[in-house]
C-alpha positions in Angstrom: 37.7 -23.4 -37.9 37.9 -24.4 -41.5 40.2 -27.1 -42.8 41.2 -28.0 -46.3 41.7 -31.5 -47.6 45.3 -32.3 -48.7 44.1 -33.0 -52.1 42.4 -29.6 -52.4 44.0 -27.3 -55.0 45.1 -25.1 -52.0 47.0 -27.8 -50.3 50.8 -27.4 -50.1 51.5 -29.5 -53.1 49.0 -27.5 -55.3 50.0 -24.1 -53.9 53.6 -24.7 -54.8 52.8 -25.2 -58.5 53.2 -22.3 -60.6 49.8 -20.8 -61.3 48.6 -20.6 -64.8 47.6 -17.0 -64.3 51.1 -15.9 -63.3 51.7 -14.4 -66.7 48.8 -12.1 -66.2 50.3 -11.0 -62.9 53.6 -9.4 -63.9 55.6 -9.5 -60.7 58.0 -6.8 -61.7 55.2 -4.6 -62.8 53.2 -5.0 -59.7 56.2 -4.3 -57.6 56.8 -1.0 -59.3 53.1 -0.2 -59.2 53.1 -0.8 -55.4 56.1 1.5 -55.1 54.3 4.2 -57.0 51.2 3.8 -54.9 53.2 4.2 -51.7 54.8 7.3 -53.1 51.4 8.7 -54.1 49.9 8.0 -50.7 52.8 9.7 -48.9 52.0 12.8 -51.0 48.3 12.7 -50.3 49.1 12.3 -46.5 50.7 15.7 -46.5 47.2 17.2 -47.0 44.8 15.9 -44.4 42.0 18.0 -45.9 41.8 15.4 -48.6 40.4 12.9 -46.1 37.5 14.8 -44.8 36.4 18.4 -45.4 35.0 20.8 -48.0 38.3 20.2 -49.8 37.4 16.6 -50.4 33.8 17.4 -51.4 35.1 19.9 -54.0 37.6 17.2 -55.2 34.8 14.7 -55.7 32.9 17.3 -57.7 35.9 18.1 -59.9 36.5 14.4 -60.5 32.9 13.5 -61.5 32.1 16.8 -63.5 35.4 17.5 -65.2 38.0 14.8 -65.0 36.1 11.6 -66.0 34.8 13.2 -69.3 38.1 14.7 -70.1 40.0 11.3 -69.6 37.2 9.4 -71.5 37.9 11.6 -74.6 41.6 10.5 -74.7 40.7 6.9 -75.1 43.7 4.6 -74.4 45.9 7.7 -74.0 44.1 8.4 -70.7 46.7 6.2 -69.0 49.4 9.0 -69.9 47.4 11.6 -68.0 47.9 12.4 -64.4 45.2 14.2 -62.5 45.9 17.1 -60.0 46.4 15.6 -56.6 42.9 16.2 -55.2 41.3 14.6 -58.2 43.9 11.7 -58.3 43.1 10.8 -54.7 39.4 10.5 -55.4 40.1 8.4 -58.5 42.4 6.2 -56.5 39.7 5.5 -53.9 37.0 5.1 -56.6 39.0 2.4 -58.4 39.3 0.4 -55.0 35.6 -0.6 -55.6 35.9 -2.1 -59.1 32.2 -2.9 -59.6 31.1 0.6 -58.7 33.9 2.1 -60.7 32.9 0.2 -63.8 29.1 1.1 -63.3 29.8 4.7 -62.7 32.2 5.0 -65.7 29.6 3.4 -68.0 26.8 5.7 -66.7 28.8 8.9 -67.1 31.1 8.2 -70.2 29.9 4.9 -71.6 33.3 3.3 -71.2 35.6 2.1 -68.4 38.6 4.5 -68.1 41.9 2.6 -67.8 44.7 3.8 -65.4 48.3 3.2 -64.6 49.9 4.6 -61.4 53.0 6.7 -62.1 56.2 7.4 -60.4 57.0 11.1 -59.5 58.8 11.8 -62.7 56.1 10.3 -64.8 53.4 12.1 -62.9 55.1 15.4 -63.6 54.9 14.7 -67.3 51.4 13.5 -67.0 50.3 16.5 -65.0 51.7 18.8 -67.8 49.7 17.0 -70.4 46.6 17.0 -68.5 46.9 20.7 -67.6 47.1 21.6 -71.3 43.9 19.7 -72.1 42.1 20.9 -69.0 42.8 24.6 -69.6 41.6 24.1 -73.1 38.4 22.4 -72.1 37.5 24.1 -68.8 38.7 27.7 -68.8 36.5 28.6 -66.0 37.7 25.9 -63.6 41.3 25.9 -62.2 43.3 22.8 -62.9 45.0 22.8 -59.5 43.6 24.1 -56.2 45.3 25.1 -52.9 44.9 22.0 -50.8 46.0 23.9 -47.7 43.4 26.6 -47.7 39.7 25.9 -46.9 37.1 26.0 -49.7 34.5 28.6 -48.9 31.7 26.6 -50.7 31.2 23.6 -53.0 29.3 24.3 -56.2 26.3 22.2 -56.7 26.2 19.6 -59.5 23.7 17.0 -60.7 25.7 13.8 -61.2 25.0 11.4 -58.4 27.5 8.5 -58.7 29.0 6.5 -56.0 27.3 8.4 -53.1 29.6 6.6 -50.6 32.8 8.1 -52.2 33.3 10.7 -49.5 33.0 8.0 -46.7 35.3 5.8 -48.7 38.0 8.5 -48.7 37.9 8.9 -45.1 38.0 5.2 -44.4 41.0 4.8 -46.8 42.8 7.6 -44.9 43.9 5.1 -42.4 45.5 2.8 -44.9 48.8 4.6 -45.6 49.8 4.6 -41.9 49.6 0.8 -42.0 52.1 0.6 -44.9 54.3 3.6 -44.2 57.1 1.9 -42.5 60.3 1.6 -44.7 60.2 -2.1 -45.3 57.0 -1.7 -47.5 59.1 0.0 -50.0 61.9 -2.9 -50.0 61.9 -4.8 -53.3 62.4 -8.2 -51.8 59.6 -7.5 -49.3 57.3 -6.4 -52.2 58.2 -9.4 -54.3 57.2 -11.7 -51.5 54.0 -9.7 -51.1 53.1 -10.3 -54.8 53.5 -13.9 -54.3 51.4 -13.8 -51.2 48.7 -11.9 -53.3 48.8 -14.6 -55.8 48.0 -17.2 -53.1 45.4 -14.9 -51.7 43.6 -14.8 -55.0 43.8 -18.6 -55.3 42.4 -18.9 -51.7 39.6 -16.6 -52.6 38.8 -18.5 -55.8 38.9 -21.9 -53.9 37.0 -20.8 -50.8 34.3 -18.3 -51.9 32.3 -19.1 -48.7 35.0 -17.8 -46.6 35.6 -14.1 -45.9 39.4 -14.2 -46.2 41.1 -11.3 -44.3 44.5 -10.5 -45.8 47.5 -8.9 -44.2 48.6 -5.5 -45.1 51.3 -6.5 -47.5 48.7 -8.3 -49.4 46.3 -5.5 -49.2 49.0 -3.1 -50.7 49.4 -5.3 -53.8 45.6 -5.7 -54.0 45.4 -1.9 -54.0 48.1 -1.7 -56.6 46.4 -4.2 -58.8 43.0 -2.4 -58.7 44.8 0.7 -60.0 44.9 -1.2 -63.3 41.1 -1.6 -63.7 41.0 -3.5 -67.1 43.8 -5.9 -66.2 42.3 -6.5 -62.7 39.0 -7.5 -64.2 40.5 -9.8 -66.6 42.9 -11.6 -64.2 40.3 -12.0 -61.3 37.4 -13.0 -63.7 39.6 -15.8 -65.1 40.6 -17.0 -61.6 37.3 -16.6 -59.7 34.7 -16.7 -62.5 33.6 -13.1 -61.8 35.5 -9.9 -61.0 36.8 -10.0 -57.4 35.0 -7.3 -55.4 36.6 -5.4 -52.5 35.5 -6.2 -48.9 33.2 -3.7 -47.3 35.2 -4.0 -44.2 38.7 -3.8 -46.0 39.4 -0.2 -44.8 38.8 -1.3 -41.2 40.9 -4.5 -41.0 42.3 -4.7 -37.6 40.2 -1.9 -36.2 37.2 -3.9 -34.9 37.6 -6.8 -32.4 34.8 -8.5 -34.2 37.1 -9.2 -37.1 39.1 -11.5 -34.8 37.0 -14.5 -35.7 37.4 -13.8 -39.4 41.2 -13.6 -39.0 41.2 -16.9 -37.1 39.3 -18.7 -40.0 41.6 -17.0 -42.5 44.8 -18.2 -40.6 43.3 -21.8 -40.7 42.9 -21.6 -44.5 46.5 -20.3 -45.1 48.0 -22.7 -42.7 46.1 -25.7 -44.2 47.5 -24.6 -47.6 51.1 -24.7 -46.0 51.5 -20.9 -46.1 52.3 -18.4 -43.4 49.4 -16.0 -42.6 50.8 -13.4 -40.2 54.2 -12.8 -41.6 56.3 -10.5 -39.4 56.0 -6.8 -40.6 52.5 -7.2 -42.1 50.2 -6.9 -39.2 47.9 -4.0 -38.1 50.1 -1.5 -36.2 47.4 0.5 -34.4 44.9 3.2 -35.3 46.8 6.3 -36.8 46.7 9.1 -34.3 44.9 12.3 -35.2 46.4 14.9 -37.3 48.2 17.6 -35.5 48.7 21.1 -36.9 52.2 22.0 -38.2 54.5 23.3 -35.5 56.0 26.9 -36.0 59.8 27.0 -36.1 61.5 27.8 -32.8 58.3 27.1 -30.9 60.4 25.7 -28.0 63.3 28.2 -28.2 62.4 30.0 -24.9 63.3 26.7 -23.3 66.8 26.8 -24.6 69.9 28.6 -23.3 69.7 31.8 -25.5 72.7 34.1 -26.2 72.2 37.8 -26.6 74.5 40.7 -27.6 73.7 43.7 -25.4 74.8 47.0 -27.1 75.3 50.0 -24.8 74.7 53.1 -26.9 74.8 55.8 -24.1 75.5 56.3 -20.4 74.1 59.2 -18.3 74.3 60.2 -14.8 71.0 61.7 -13.8 70.0 63.9 -10.8 73.7 64.5 -10.1 75.7 67.8 -9.4 76.6 69.2 -12.9 79.9 70.6 -11.5 81.1 67.3 -10.3 82.9 64.5 -12.5 81.6 60.9 -12.0 82.9 57.6 -13.3 80.6 54.7 -14.3 82.0 51.2 -14.4 80.0 48.4 -16.1 80.9 44.8 -15.6 79.6 41.9 -17.6 78.1 38.7 -16.2 81.6 37.1 -15.7 83.0 40.1 -13.9 85.1 41.5 -16.7 85.1 45.2 -17.1 83.2 46.4 -20.1 83.1 50.2 -19.7 84.9 52.7 -17.7 83.7 56.2 -18.6 83.9 59.6 -16.8 81.3 62.4 -17.4 79.8 65.4 -15.7 76.6 65.0 -13.7 73.5 65.5 -15.7 75.3 64.7 -19.0 75.6 61.6 -21.1 78.3 60.0 -23.3 77.5 58.1 -26.6 79.2 54.7 -26.8 79.3 51.6 -28.9 80.2 48.8 -26.5 78.9 45.3 -26.5 78.5 42.5 -23.9 77.5 38.8 -24.5 74.9 37.5 -22.0 72.6 34.6 -21.9 69.2 33.6 -20.1 70.8 30.9 -17.9 73.3 32.4 -15.4 75.0 35.1 -17.2 72.1 37.6 -17.6 73.0 40.2 -15.0 75.3 43.3 -15.5 76.9 45.2 -12.6 77.1 48.9 -12.6 79.2 50.9 -10.1 79.1 54.8 -9.7 82.0 56.8 -8.5 82.7 60.6 -7.9 85.9 62.1 -8.6 87.7 63.5 -5.4 91.1 65.0 -4.8 93.8 62.5 -5.7 91.3 59.7 -6.2 87.5 58.8 -6.3 84.6 58.0 -3.9 82.5 55.0 -4.5 78.8 55.9 -4.4 77.5 52.4 -4.9 77.4 49.3 -7.0 74.2 47.6 -8.3 73.5 44.4 -10.1 70.7 44.3 -12.6 69.2 41.2 -14.2 68.0 41.5 -17.9 65.8 38.5 -17.9 62.6 40.6 -17.9 63.7 42.1 -21.2 64.4 38.8 -23.0 60.8 37.7 -23.2 59.8 40.2 -25.7 62.6 39.2 -28.2 62.1 36.1 -30.3 64.5 33.7 -31.9 64.7 34.3 -35.7 62.5 37.4 -35.1 63.4 40.9 -36.0 65.5 42.8 -33.5 63.9 45.7 -31.6 63.6 48.7 -33.8 64.2 51.3 -31.1 66.6 51.3 -28.1 65.3 51.5 -24.6 66.5 52.8 -21.2 67.5 51.0 -18.2 67.5 53.1 -15.1 69.8 52.0 -12.2 69.1 54.0 -8.9 71.8 55.0 -6.5 71.9 56.9 -3.2 71.0 60.6 -3.2 68.4 60.1 -5.9 71.2 59.8 -8.5 70.5 57.4 -11.4 72.6 55.8 -14.0 70.7 55.5 -17.3 71.9 52.9 -20.0 70.5 53.3 -23.4 70.8 49.8 -24.9 69.6 47.4 -27.5 69.5 43.7 -27.7 69.8 41.5 -30.8 67.6 38.6 -31.7 69.0 35.7 -29.5 70.9 32.7 -30.8 70.1 29.3 -29.5 73.0 27.7 -27.8 71.4 24.3 -26.9 68.8 22.8 -24.6 69.3 21.0 -21.3 66.5 19.2 -19.6 66.4 17.4 -16.2 63.8 15.1 -14.7 61.9 15.7 -11.5 60.4 12.3 -11.1 57.3 11.1 -9.3 58.4 7.8 -7.5 54.9 6.6 -7.2 53.4 4.5 -9.9 49.7 4.3 -9.5 47.5 1.3 -10.6 44.8 1.6 -13.2 42.3 -0.8 -14.7 43.0 0.1 -18.2 45.6 2.1 -20.2 42.8 4.0 -21.8 42.3 5.7 -18.6 45.6 7.4 -18.7 46.8 7.4 -22.4 45.5 10.2 -24.6 45.2 8.0 -27.7 45.4 4.3 -26.6 44.1 3.0 -30.0 47.5 3.8 -31.5 49.3 1.7 -29.0 47.0 -1.2 -28.1 46.0 -4.2 -30.2 42.2 -4.0 -31.0 41.5 -7.0 -28.8 43.4 -5.5 -25.9 41.6 -2.1 -26.4 38.3 -3.7 -26.2 38.9 -5.6 -22.9 37.0 -4.1 -19.9 40.0 -4.7 -17.7 43.7 -4.4 -18.8 45.7 -3.6 -15.6 48.5 -1.1 -16.0 50.5 1.3 -13.8 51.4 4.9 -14.7 53.3 7.9 -13.2 53.7 11.5 -14.4 57.0 13.3 -14.2 58.1 16.8 -14.8 60.7 17.9 -17.2 62.4 21.2 -16.3 64.5 23.3 -18.6 67.8 24.9 -18.2 66.4 27.7 -15.9 64.8 25.1 -13.6 61.3 25.9 -14.9 58.6 23.4 -15.7 58.8 22.7 -19.5 56.7 19.5 -20.1 54.9 16.7 -18.3 55.8 13.1 -19.2 53.5 10.3 -18.5 55.0 6.8 -18.3 52.7 3.7 -18.6 53.5 0.0 -18.2 51.3 -3.0 -18.6 52.3 -6.7 -18.5 48.8 -7.6 -19.6 49.1 -5.6 -22.8 53.0 -6.1 -23.2 53.1 -2.3 -23.4 55.5 0.3 -22.3 54.7 3.9 -23.3 55.6 7.5 -22.5 53.5 10.6 -23.6 55.0 14.1 -23.6 52.5 16.9 -22.7 52.9 20.6 -23.0 52.1 22.7 -19.9 48.6 23.2 -21.6 48.0 19.4 -21.2 48.3 18.8 -25.0 50.0 15.6 -26.1 52.9 16.8 -28.3 54.9 13.5 -28.6 54.8 9.9 -27.6 56.8 6.6 -27.7 55.5 3.1 -27.2 56.9 -0.4 -27.4 55.9 -2.2 -30.7 55.5 -6.0 -31.1 57.8 -8.1 -33.3 54.9 -8.7 -35.7 55.1 -5.0 -36.8 58.5 -5.1 -38.2 60.0 -7.7 -40.6 62.8 -10.1 -40.1 66.2 -9.4 -41.7 65.8 -12.2 -44.2 62.8 -10.7 -45.7 64.3 -7.5 -46.9 67.4 -6.9 -49.1 68.2 -3.3 -48.0 69.1 -3.5 -44.3 70.4 0.0 -44.3 67.0 1.4 -45.4 64.7 -0.7 -43.2 64.1 -1.4 -39.6 64.0 -5.1 -38.5 63.4 -6.6 -35.1 64.4 -10.0 -33.7 62.8 -10.3 -30.3 64.3 -13.9 -29.8 67.7 -12.2 -29.7 66.5 -9.9 -26.9 65.7 -6.9 -29.1 62.9 -4.5 -28.1 61.8 -1.6 -30.0 59.9 1.7 -29.3 58.2 3.9 -32.0 58.5 7.6 -31.4 56.0 9.9 -32.9 55.7 13.7 -33.0 53.3 15.1 -35.7 54.0 11.8 -37.6 56.2 8.9 -37.1 59.6 10.3 -36.0 61.9 7.3 -35.3 62.3 3.7 -34.0 64.7 3.1 -31.2 65.8 -0.4 -30.6 67.6 -1.8 -27.5 69.5 -5.0 -27.0 71.6 -6.3 -24.0 75.1 -6.9 -24.9 77.1 -9.1 -22.4 80.1 -7.7 -20.8 83.7 -8.8 -20.8 84.9 -10.5 -17.7 88.6 -9.8 -18.5 88.2 -6.0 -18.4 85.7 -6.1 -15.7 82.8 -4.6 -17.8 79.3 -5.5 -16.8 77.8 -5.2 -20.3 75.7 -2.6 -21.7 72.3 -1.9 -23.3 73.2 -1.2 -27.0 70.9 1.4 -28.5 70.3 1.8 -32.3 68.0 4.4 -33.8 66.3 4.7 -37.3 65.0 8.1 -38.3 61.6 8.2 -40.0 61.7 11.8 -40.8 63.9 13.9 -43.2 66.6 11.6 -44.8 65.3 8.3 -43.4 67.8 5.9 -42.3 70.1 4.6 -39.5 71.6 7.2 -37.2 75.0 7.1 -35.5 74.7 6.1 -31.7 77.6 6.0 -29.3 77.6 4.6 -25.9 80.1 5.8 -23.3 80.8 4.8 -19.7 78.5 5.9 -16.9 75.2 5.5 -18.9 76.0 8.2 -21.5 74.6 7.9 -25.0 75.0 10.3 -27.9 72.4 9.8 -30.7 73.5 11.7 -33.7 70.7 12.0 -36.1 72.3 14.6 -38.4 74.3 17.9 -38.0 71.1 19.7 -36.8 69.6 17.0 -34.5 71.5 15.2 -31.9 71.1 14.5 -28.2 73.1 13.5 -25.2 71.2 11.2 -22.8 72.9 10.8 -19.5 71.1 8.1 -17.5 73.5 8.6 -14.5 72.8 12.3 -13.9 69.3 12.2 -15.2 69.9 15.0 -17.9 69.8 15.3 -21.6 71.3 18.0 -23.7 69.8 18.6 -27.2 71.4 20.4 -30.2 70.7 24.1 -30.7 69.3 23.8 -34.3 66.6 21.1 -33.8 63.0 21.7 -34.0 62.0 18.4 -32.6 62.3 19.1 -28.8 59.3 16.9 -27.7 60.4 14.0 -29.9 64.0 14.3 -28.4 62.4 14.0 -24.9 60.5 10.9 -26.0 63.7 9.5 -27.4 65.5 10.1 -24.0 62.6 8.3 -22.2 62.8 5.6 -24.8 66.4 4.8 -24.1 65.8 4.7 -20.3 62.7 2.4 -20.8 64.6 0.1 -23.1 67.4 -0.1 -20.5 64.9 -1.5 -18.1 63.2 -3.8 -20.7 66.5 -5.3 -22.0 68.8 -5.4 -19.0 68.9 -8.9 -17.4 68.3 -9.3 -13.5 67.5 -12.0 -11.1 64.1 -11.2 -9.8 62.4 -12.4 -6.6 60.0 -15.1 -7.0 56.7 -14.0 -8.7 57.9 -10.5 -9.2 59.5 -10.9 -12.6 57.9 -7.8 -14.0 59.4 -5.3 -11.5 63.1 -4.4 -12.1 63.4 -3.4 -8.5 62.7 -7.0 -7.3 66.2 -8.1 -8.3 68.7 -9.0 -5.7 70.4 -5.8 -4.7 74.1 -5.5 -5.2 76.3 -3.2 -3.3 77.3 -1.3 -6.3 73.8 -0.6 -7.4 73.0 3.1 -8.1 69.5 3.6 -9.2 69.5 7.0 -11.0 66.6 9.5 -11.6 66.2 8.4 -15.2 65.7 4.8 -14.3 63.3 5.7 -11.6 61.2 7.7 -13.9 61.3 5.0 -16.6 59.7 2.6 -14.0 62.3 0.9 -12.0 59.8 0.7 -9.1 56.9 -0.1 -11.2 55.4 -3.7 -10.8 54.0 -4.0 -14.3 57.1 -3.6 -16.6 57.0 -6.2 -19.5 60.8 -6.8 -19.4 62.6 -9.6 -21.2 63.0 -11.3 -17.8 59.2 -11.2 -17.4 58.5 -12.4 -21.0 60.9 -15.2 -20.6 63.3 -17.1 -22.7 60.5 -18.5 -25.0 59.7 -14.9 -26.3 63.1 -13.2 -25.9 65.8 -15.9 -26.0 68.2 -16.7 -23.2 69.2 -13.8 -20.9 72.8 -13.6 -19.7 74.8 -10.8 -18.0 75.0 -8.8 -14.9 72.1 -8.3 -12.6 73.2 -5.1 -11.1 72.4 -1.5 -11.9 75.9 0.0 -11.7 76.3 2.3 -14.6 80.0 3.0 -13.7 80.9 -0.6 -14.4 79.1 -0.9 -17.8 80.9 -1.3 -21.1 81.6 1.7 -23.1 84.3 4.0 -24.3 85.9 6.5 -21.9 84.4 9.6 -23.5 87.0 12.2 -22.6 90.1 9.9 -23.4 88.6 9.1 -26.8 88.0 12.9 -27.6 91.5 13.8 -26.5 93.2 11.1 -28.5 91.4 12.2 -31.6 91.6 16.0 -30.9 87.9 16.3 -30.7 87.3 18.2 -27.5 86.2 21.2 -29.4 83.8 19.7 -31.8 80.4 21.4 -31.9 78.8 18.4 -30.0 81.5 18.1 -27.3 81.5 21.9 -26.8 77.8 21.8 -26.3 77.9 19.0 -23.7 80.5 20.8 -21.7 78.8 24.1 -22.0 75.4 22.9 -20.7 75.8 19.6 -18.8 77.7 21.1 -15.9 80.6 18.7 -16.4 84.0 20.4 -16.2 85.9 20.4 -19.5 89.1 18.7 -19.0 92.5 20.2 -19.9 94.2 19.2 -23.2 96.9 17.6 -21.3 97.7 13.8 -21.1 94.9 11.3 -20.5 96.5 10.5 -17.1 95.8 14.0 -16.0 92.3 13.6 -17.0 91.8 10.3 -15.3 93.2 11.8 -12.0 90.3 14.3 -12.2 88.0 11.4 -11.9 86.1 12.2 -15.2 84.9 8.9 -16.7 88.1 7.1 -16.0 88.8 3.6 -16.7 88.7 1.5 -19.9 86.1 -0.5 -21.6 84.9 -1.8 -24.9 82.3 -0.1 -27.0 82.1 1.8 -30.3 85.0 2.7 -32.4 85.5 5.3 -35.2 85.8 9.1 -35.0 83.5 11.2 -33.0 80.8 12.6 -35.3 80.6 16.2 -36.4 82.9 18.9 -37.4 85.1 21.7 -35.9 83.9 24.4 -33.7 84.8 26.5 -30.8 85.0 25.4 -27.2 82.8 26.7 -24.5 82.2 26.9 -20.8 80.2 28.8 -18.2 81.6 32.0 -16.6 80.9 33.3 -13.1 78.2 35.6 -12.0 78.3 39.3 -11.0 78.3 41.0 -7.6 75.5 42.0 -5.4 74.1 45.5 -4.6 76.0 47.2 -1.9 77.4 50.6 -1.0 80.9 49.6 -0.2 84.2 50.4 -1.5 85.3 50.6 -5.1 88.5 50.7 -7.0 89.3 50.1 -10.5 88.1 47.0 -12.1 90.0 44.6 -14.4 90.1 45.0 -18.1 89.1 42.7 -20.9 85.7 41.9 -22.5 82.8 39.9 -21.6 
């Protein structure tokens, strides 16, 4: 441990004085530079080939051979040029090693080329200027290259500068993940980061013998400052006596457990100076998961309820007496008569009738054959035919079949009714999933034995421990047709304070994950100015958070227990909030209803119902994020266990099932799958009031008594029973849609009756039609006939 004397220049008294170098470090300019750096790194991160591949090696060649000489010719005007993205990335990384950058520039062009990070609009103008100069100077070399296509080969070149540049680009590929959460773009947070960077420079200048490990807010500003190579050299030379060099381990801060001792000594230096070292929101958040290839649109559409339009173009009665008249009746899946057509045996009749079918329950048509007799008809038979086998060859958003095909339906006497039909490309009506849980949580010595990429979820020190007990169970998610769709592995560890879920395809490929994140990863409310654009966490108020990932960070789900109201007999509720990290980033609308029903409305294309009581979740038809939605559903159920107060039995605080059982307890499949019976759940009760604040509220697991709006009454009172989201719920959940009568009529049906607190405001979404399932068709028999009813399907 290293201590600093109170009279030392880095003591609290000295550090509060305005540094004489502050005029060199323009705070507003560094804030803008850091913001520009974040935008640039986000753009680079879209092309993982820039981190390691022939694309990167080709970029290094283009940078050394073409860009540096071109920029040098422009003198001071070089700061107005913006390199193409591949070259700009190599340039960025090269400047992070100031001494090597200076030496290489002097060796190649005899001067140090200055640089200024640009925002997106400035970059567009800078690229335009650079393109003109490039094409005039290098007509045989393209200015921009396709970064999504592999490079067949990299041309040889003689310049041998910075031989470690390829490795440096790979090492720096981890950095953006650490600073990609929204609060790093918050102006107040960045202003404080600049202030902490100034303190960091002071500490480096006063303690050259100590390898000072900065937090990631400081590293971001340090990166930004080094993108101004001339100013960086001037300022750091004045402060430290020589230009401050980068740390060889800078790209690996937080990765190696051996850095723990260095961080400990760094913390001592900061605290001795009266400064906070590990500020919330600035710590290492785990190793970035490996890149996943882009996901084709509608990849998971076969798991949805799909609607088809069956067009009947022709009906024939084959192998029948040509002198006789036959009648064919065709009934849709709900029993309605679609076609009643008479014809001579051996002949056909052209038609243009249609029937709406789906791949859940309404996928069978019924055909009955009758023969005309004196004063009536004789029924030959009736046969039901499922069309499921035809569906698999028709894809969502794909072209419809170009040719019709025949469906032959056999009857007695070798007679056959042939239907000539076509099917359109299906429309996705929505997704419904249920859990088939494994009630047994097995014990393991370490989460790395069960998680596909534990480095993303565990702190480096925990990951390096030989023993880190945990428990895990693997559940099955089934789709609307009761088929296995995904495997979900839930892992809990009190030793690591970790709760995680991984979603696997049936090919055992991890496609999404969610895991609890510690308070040091997210900032406090007071450290940011835009709460609507940032995620904060206050664990001392009982808040717990889970990060959901698909191909990249997808969202953060936060749970918090809200005490109930004794006067209206509500037991309280777990309040859920959700911040979307994809698309239009920001807070999403979340509604909590009675009986453990949550609606998370991300946008008009992406919303999900999570029904903790029935163990189902219904997902919007347009979403392309099915694995992430499933991870979100599990996150809500896990957060319910983490946040809900209970009175445990002695020494079993980490097991929710150890609470004193109440008569009204109803442990649902979702809670069982989340880990209700697990003995290693790091709940707020287990962590205790020193970590999570005081815990008050109900100790029962009675979803019926929880706070929340009466869903049906709210919809009826606002005329919203036929919104798109409400229609989807009634169509797929199996819950009977209530009549549009009075709320008392609805209550008498027993559908989420009662009152309670909860959210207010209108139900999200716009208009749309109602919906509901119809009945099925009949079986195959040889019995009586008669005319069917009219109408359509």
